[in-house]
C-alpha positions in Angstrom: 0.0 0.0 0.0 1.4 3.4 -1.1 0.5 6.9 0.0 1.4 9.7 -2.3 2.2 13.2 -1.0 4.1 16.3 -2.1 6.0 16.5 1.2 6.4 13.9 4.0 7.5 15.1 7.4 8.7 12.6 10.0 8.1 14.0 13.5 5.5 16.3 15.1 7.7 18.5 17.3 8.1 22.2 16.6 10.5 21.5 13.7 8.0 19.3 11.9 4.9 21.3 12.7 6.5 24.7 11.7 7.7 23.2 8.5 4.2 22.0 7.7 2.6 25.4 8.5 5.1 27.2 6.3 4.2 25.1 3.3 1.5 26.3 0.9 -2.1 25.1 1.5 -2.4 23.7 -2.0 0.1 20.9 -1.6 -0.5 17.6 0.1 1.6 17.1 3.3 1.8 13.8 5.3 3.2 13.8 8.8 4.0 10.7 10.8 5.1 10.2 14.4 6.3 7.2 16.3 4.0 7.8 19.3 1.0 10.2 19.7 1.4 13.7 18.3 1.9 15.3 21.7 4.8 13.0 22.8 7.6 15.1 21.4 10.4 16.7 23.5 9.2 20.1 22.2 6.3 19.7 24.6 8.7 19.3 27.5 10.7 22.5 27.1 10.3 24.5 30.2 12.5 27.6 30.3 11.6 29.5 27.2 12.6 30.7 23.7 15.4 33.2 23.0 14.9 36.2 20.8 17.2 39.0 19.6 15.7 41.9 21.5 17.2 44.7 19.4 20.2 45.5 17.3 22.2 46.5 20.5 21.7 42.9 21.7 23.2 41.3 18.6 26.8 41.3 19.5 26.1 40.1 23.1 23.7 37.3 21.9 26.1 36.2 19.2 29.0 36.0 21.6 26.9 34.2 24.3 26.0 31.5 21.7 29.5 31.2 20.5 31.1 31.1 23.9 28.7 28.4 25.2 29.4 26.4 22.0 33.2 26.7 22.7 33.5 28.6 19.4 32.9 25.5 17.4 29.6 27.0 16.1 29.0 27.7 12.4 28.9 31.5 12.4 26.6 31.7 9.4 24.0 29.6 11.1 24.2 31.6 14.3 23.6 34.8 12.4 20.7 33.3 10.5 19.1 32.2 13.8 19.5 35.6 15.5 18.3 37.5 12.5 15.3 35.3 12.1 14.2 35.2 15.7 11.9 38.2 15.7 10.0 37.0 12.7 9.5 33.6 14.3 8.1 35.2 17.5 5.7 37.2 15.4 4.6 34.0 13.6 4.1 32.3 16.9 2.0 35.1 18.4 0.0 35.0 15.2 -0.7 31.3 15.7 -2.0 32.0 19.2 1.0 31.5 21.4 1.0 33.5 24.6 4.1 34.7 26.3 4.3 36.4 29.7 3.6 40.1 29.6 3.6 43.0 32.0 1.7 46.2 31.1 1.3 44.9 27.6 5.0 44.3 27.0 6.9 41.1 26.9 8.7 39.9 30.0 12.2 38.5 29.5 14.0 36.1 31.8 17.6 35.2 31.9 19.3 31.8 32.0 22.8 30.4 32.4 25.5 31.8 30.1 23.3 34.7 28.9 24.7 38.2 29.4 21.2 39.7 29.7 17.6 38.6 29.9 16.4 37.8 26.3 14.1 34.7 26.9 10.4 34.8 26.4 8.4 32.3 28.4 5.0 31.0 29.3 5.1 30.0 33.0 7.4 27.0 33.1 5.7 25.2 30.2 6.9 27.3 27.2 7.4 24.2 25.0 3.9 23.0 25.7 2.4 26.4 24.9 4.2 26.7 21.6 3.9 23.1 20.4 0.3 22.7 21.4 -0.7 25.9 19.5 1.2 24.8 16.4 -0.4 21.4 16.5 -3.8 23.0 16.7 -3.1 25.1 13.6 -1.7 22.0 11.8 -4.9 20.0 12.5 -6.9 22.9 11.0 -5.2 22.5 7.7 -7.1 20.3 5.3 -4.0 19.6 3.2 -2.1 18.0 6.2 -2.6 14.5 7.4 -1.0 13.1 10.6 -0.4 9.4 11.1 0.3 8.7 14.8 2.0 5.5 16.1 3.7 5.2 12.8 7.4 4.6 12.6 9.8 5.4 9.8 11.8 2.3 9.0 13.8 3.7 6.1 13.9 6.3 3.5 13.3 5.5 -0.2 16.3 6.3 -2.4 16.6 6.2 -6.1 19.8 7.2 -7.8 20.9 9.3 -4.9 17.6 11.1 -4.6 15.2 10.7 -1.7 11.7 9.8 -2.9 9.9 9.3 0.5 9.9 7.0 3.4 9.0 3.4 4.4 6.8 3.2 7.4 5.4 0.7 9.9 2.0 1.4 11.5 0.8 0.1 14.8 -2.8 -0.3 15.8 -4.7 2.9 15.1 -2.1 3.9 12.6 -3.0 1.0 10.3 -6.7 2.0 10.6 -5.8 5.6 9.5 -4.0 4.3 6.4 -6.9 2.0 5.4 -9.5 4.7 6.0 -7.6 7.1 3.8 -7.1 4.4 1.1 -10.8 3.5 1.2 -11.6 7.2 0.8 -9.5 7.4 -2.4 -7.1 9.8 -0.8 -3.4 9.7 -1.6 -4.0 8.4 -5.2 -2.4 11.4 -6.8 0.1 14.1 -6.0 -1.0 17.7 -6.6 0.2 19.4 -9.7 2.0 22.0 -7.6 5.0 19.6 -7.1 4.6 16.9 -9.6 4.1 13.1 -9.2 6.5 10.5 -8.0 6.1 7.3 -10.0 5.6 4.3 -7.8 7.0 2.0 -10.3 10.4 3.6 -10.0 10.7 3.0 -6.3 11.6 -0.4 -4.8 8.8 -2.7 -3.8 7.5 -2.6 -0.2 9.1 -5.2 2.1 5.9 -6.9 3.2 2.2 -6.5 3.5 0.2 -5.7 6.6 1.3 -2.7 8.7 4.2 -1.8 6.4 3.6 0.8 3.7 5.4 3.6 1.8 4.8 7.3 1.6 6.1 8.6 -1.7 6.9 12.2 -1.9 8.8 14.8 -3.9 10.4 16.2 -0.7 11.1 14.5 2.7 11.8 16.3 6.0 13.3 14.4 8.9 12.3 16.0 12.3 12.6 13.0 14.6 14.1 14.6 17.6 17.0 13.5 19.8 18.7 10.4 21.1 17.6 10.3 24.8 16.0 6.9 24.5 19.4 5.4 24.2 20.4 6.6 27.7 19.4 5.2 31.1 18.8 8.6 32.5 17.5 11.3 30.2 15.0 14.2 30.1 13.8 12.9 26.7 10.9 10.6 25.8 12.2 7.0 25.7 10.9 6.5 22.1 13.4 9.1 20.8 16.2 6.9 19.8 17.9 8.7 16.9 16.2 6.7 14.2 16.8 9.3 11.4 20.5 9.4 12.2 20.8 5.6 12.1 18.9 5.5 8.7 21.1 8.4 7.4 24.2 6.4 8.3 22.9 3.4 6.3 22.5 5.6 3.2 25.9 7.3 3.6 24.3 10.7 4.3 26.7 13.1 5.8 26.6 13.2 9.7 28.4 15.6 12.0 29.5 15.8 15.6 27.8 12.6 16.8 29.8 12.8 20.1 28.4 16.3 21.0 25.8 15.3 23.7 24.6 17.8 26.3 23.8 16.8 29.9 21.5 19.2 31.7 22.9 20.1 35.1 19.7 20.0 37.1 17.1 17.2 36.9 15.2 16.0 40.0 17.0 13.1 41.5 15.1 9.9 41.8 16.0 6.2 42.4 13.4 5.2 39.9 14.6 4.5 36.4 13.1 6.4 33.4 12.8 9.9 32.2 14.2 12.6 34.5 12.1 15.6 35.5 13.8 18.8 34.4 14.4 21.7 36.7 14.5 24.6 34.3 17.6 26.7 33.7 15.4 29.7 34.4 15.2 28.7 38.1 18.9 29.3 38.4 18.5 32.4 36.2 16.1 33.8 38.7 18.5 33.2 41.6 18.5 29.5 42.7 21.9 28.2 44.0 23.6 24.9 44.2 25.0 23.4 47.4 27.1 20.4 48.3 26.2 18.0 51.1 27.3 20.6 53.7 25.0 23.2 52.1 28.0 25.1 50.8 27.8 26.8 47.4 30.4 25.3 45.0 29.9 26.8 41.5 28.6 29.8 39.6 25.2 28.6 38.6 25.0 30.8 35.5 28.0 29.3 33.7 27.3 27.2 30.5 25.5 23.9 31.0 28.5 21.7 30.4 30.6 23.6 32.9 27.9 23.4 35.6 27.1 19.8 34.9 30.8 18.9 35.2 31.1 20.8 38.5 28.2 18.9 39.9 29.7 15.5 38.9 33.0 16.5 40.5 31.2 17.6 43.7 29.2 14.4 43.9 32.4 12.4 43.6 34.0 14.4 46.3 31.0 14.2 48.6 30.4 10.5 47.8 26.7 11.3 47.0 24.3 10.7 44.1 23.1 14.3 43.9 23.7 17.9 45.1 21.2 20.3 46.5 19.4 23.1 44.6 17.9 25.9 46.8 15.3 28.5 45.7 15.7 30.4 49.0 16.7 33.6 47.1 13.6 33.5 44.9 10.4 35.0 46.4 7.5 32.6 46.8 5.2 34.6 44.5 7.8 34.2 41.6 8.0 30.5 42.3 4.3 30.1 42.2 3.7 32.2 39.1 6.8 31.6 37.0 7.5 27.9 38.0 4.0 26.5 39.0 4.5 23.1 37.4 8.0 22.6 38.8 6.6 23.6 42.3 3.7 21.2 41.9 5.8 18.3 40.6 8.3 18.6 43.4 5.5 18.8 45.9 4.2 15.5 44.5 7.7 14.0 45.1 7.7 15.2 48.7 9.6 18.5 48.3 8.3 22.0 49.0 10.7 24.2 47.0 9.5 27.3 48.9 10.8 25.8 52.2 13.6 23.3 51.4 16.3 22.3 49.0 15.7 19.6 46.4 18.2 16.9 45.2 19.3 17.3 41.6 21.6 15.4 39.2 22.8 15.9 35.6 21.0 13.8 32.9 21.3 13.5 29.2 19.3 16.3 27.6 20.2 17.4 24.1 22.0 16.2 21.0 24.1 19.0 19.3 25.3 16.7 16.5 23.2 14.8 14.0 22.5 14.9 10.2 24.6 17.6 8.6 22.5 20.2 6.9 23.3 23.5 5.1 21.8 26.9 5.9 18.5 25.8 4.2 18.3 22.5 6.2 19.2 20.4 3.1 21.1 17.2 3.8 23.8 15.8 1.5 21.0 13.8 -0.3 18.8 15.5 -2.8 15.2 16.2 -1.8 16.0 15.3 1.8 15.8 17.9 4.6 16.4 17.6 8.3 15.3 20.1 11.0 15.3 20.3 14.8 17.4 18.2 17.1 18.1 15.4 14.6 19.9 17.9 12.3 23.2 19.6 12.7 23.4 23.1 11.2 26.2 24.1 13.5 24.3 26.7 15.5 25.1 25.1 18.9 28.7 24.2 18.4 29.9 21.8 21.1 27.4 22.9 23.7 23.9 24.5 23.3 23.1 27.8 24.9 20.0 27.6 27.1 16.7 28.2 25.3 18.2 28.3 21.8 16.7 24.9 20.9 13.1 26.0 20.2 14.3 29.0 18.3 16.8 27.1 16.2 14.3 24.5 15.3 11.7 27.1 14.2 14.0 29.3 12.2 15.5 26.5 10.2 12.2 24.7 9.8 10.9 27.8 8.1 13.9 27.9 5.9 13.4 24.3 4.9 9.8 25.1 3.9 10.9 28.1 1.9 13.5 26.1 0.1 11.0 23.4 -0.8 8.6 25.9 -2.3 11.3 27.9 -4.0 10.8 31.0 -1.8 14.4 30.9 -0.5 16.7 31.0 -3.6 
């Protein structure tokens, strides 16, 4: 069984969703996701999204990003991200995203390694606010179809050109495919992009839940690699599938050893995904203590530096965690800016307005991935990659806090513009 589309997008995080929303409404777009559409790491982002506040902020923001990345960043990509940030924020507001305001003006917070406050936020669930609104807008588009619980098993390659993906559905996903086939959908590709002839693509591997999505352009937005780690802030089903498939097809990869550990996740003896304690908490004044309740590091240093300091302190103390104290943050700020962190910690038995909480570093973000150019094109024709699975060089060797959502959105929009010929 084949499904025909103009563009197929693998992943429903902000990268995939924003790509879809920036494509014309007269072309057929198929999206697939390994789990349900809400189970992307984009939903989990707490702290916020960076934005270039004004021209006077450019040099400082550029330097902060470069310094955090140990100056291994691709300068062109950093410039593109900063220059594109205000347009992205306007787009998000237009899609219904709400950021914190005071007297009608945006409120900015600061996080580690930033020289000034430049981060917009929505309580401590900024990722959920952005991603849920984008998903709502995508579901309103009649030209976009989402298949949940559908896993990409491979890409389809013909003479060095990507022609779509092979997929495997589970449960409801199979029903969605059958329903669409029965309705006669997917039989043709719109004239806007031109058809992909099924006969020129290798036959499907087997019947049943396996099928192909044939497309003129393919976008990989499959997220990170946290599912490969015992302790991670990522969803466990995010296992770097696109990177593994790209490797099989000799698609260029870059910096696969650049993996970021977030300094502060709530310590637990239970295995599974770690609960993130946002960088913004330290940006607002939280401090780190050793077992004797002595401060041992500047909490606003880059993430890799703070995470390394915590590991060294744990080894010196002979403990499995260090203490994070919010004693210097007033209670009202905790309850209004970090309500979900407060509630979650309370469920775990910690009242952050009264006591310290145990924290430990955990795998958080993948700076490497599938190499892409400034327009998110991979080394294979008609194949794009956006978001965490891609490597456009913005982050260098270590990502600056709250640059992830922005980077995904800016380069997703550029991918869509390149696909439609808007970005020469």
